[in-house]
N, C-alpha and C positions, 0 to 999 in steps of 0.2 A: 493479461491484466496485472502482471507483476511489473511495477514501476522500476525505472533504472536505479532508484535509491533503495529498492528492496521492499517497499510497501506493496501490499496486496490491494490494488485498486478496486477489486470486487467487494470489499468490505467498507468502502467509503460511502458516506451519506449521499454524495453526488451520483454514485453508480446505482444506489438503491432506490432513488426517487422514481416514482411511477411515470411522471411526465419528462420526456427527453433525458433519460439517464445518461450519465457520462460513460463513455466507452473505454476509458483508460487513457493515460497520458502517452502511451506508445502508439496509439491508433490515431488515424485521421478521422475527423468528424466531431460530433458533439462532445465537449468537455466542460467541466465545471470552470467557473471563473478563475480559481486559483491555478489550476493546471494549464488552462488555455493562455493565461496572460501574466501570471505572477511568478510561477515557479521557475527559478533560475536553473534548476537541475534539468528540467524538460528542454530548456533552450540551450544547454551547455554544448558547445561545439566539440570540446574534447571528448565528452561522453559519446557523442554521435559517431566518433571515429573508432571507438573500441569494438573489439570483435563481437561481444554479445550485448554491448550497450549497458552493462551494469557498472555502476560507479566505482565499485571496489577494484576494478581493473585499471583505474586511472592512476597515473603517477602522482597526482596531487591528492589522492584519497588518504584520509578523509579531509575534504575541503570544508570551508566555513559553512556552506549551505547544508552539507550533510550533517555536520555537528549540530547546527541550529535546529534542523528538522528532527534529528534524533532526540534532542532535549525536549522539543515540543511534544512529540508523540509519547515519550516516556512520562512526561509530567502533566500535560494539559488535558488528557482524556482519561475517562474511567477505565477503559480497556487498554492496558499498557501494550505498546507495540514498539519493538526495537528494529528499526530498519537496518542498522549495522549488524545486529544479531541475525536478522533474516539473510543478509548477504553472506555472512559467515556460514550459516546453515546450508545455503545453496551450494557454496564452494565445497563444503565438506561432504554433503550427502547427495547433491544433485537436485535439479529442479523438480523431478517427479516426486521425490520424497518430500520436498518442501511443499508442493501442491497438495499432497495427501495430508500433511500436517495442518496446513491451512484449512483444508476442508473440514477436518475433524474439529479444529479449534473454533471456527466461525459458523458452524452449522447448529441451529437451534435444536436442542434435545426434544422439544415438544412438537414442533411442526416441520422441521427439516429445512426451513428457510435460512437466510443469512442474518447474522448478528452484525450490527454496525460497530466499527472500531471507535467511532466518534462519540457515541452515547451509550453503547452497551445494550441497545434495544434490538430485539428481533424484528425485522421488517415484515414478517409474516403474521405472527400472533401477538406481538407487542410484549413478549416476556422480557423482563429486565434482568440482565446478567450482572448488574453492578451491586445488587443488594447482598 
């Protein structure tokens, strides 16, 4: 569920919805509209040829799509998420430590369910993490 751009798909509203949740942009099957049809990173042929499929291995990194998406996630949502920071963390510490950090960061302290990156709300109990 870690996207090529470094985002954690598991904390996306599309993955958290009850009916037909998105299974992540790396997987085949049900995806949200953006990942299925609009994201240029998912469709990038260069990225598909990289050994682990992460964008930071690309000779064109950071491309315009990465920079635009980075700015969007840092500025548009209440829960700040840096995809470029995530990729750097993965390279420095490994995917297992990254996954552990993500689990700690996005798990609700009240009910143990997942907090959405898009609105800062726990999808289990409704606790608001933006207050």
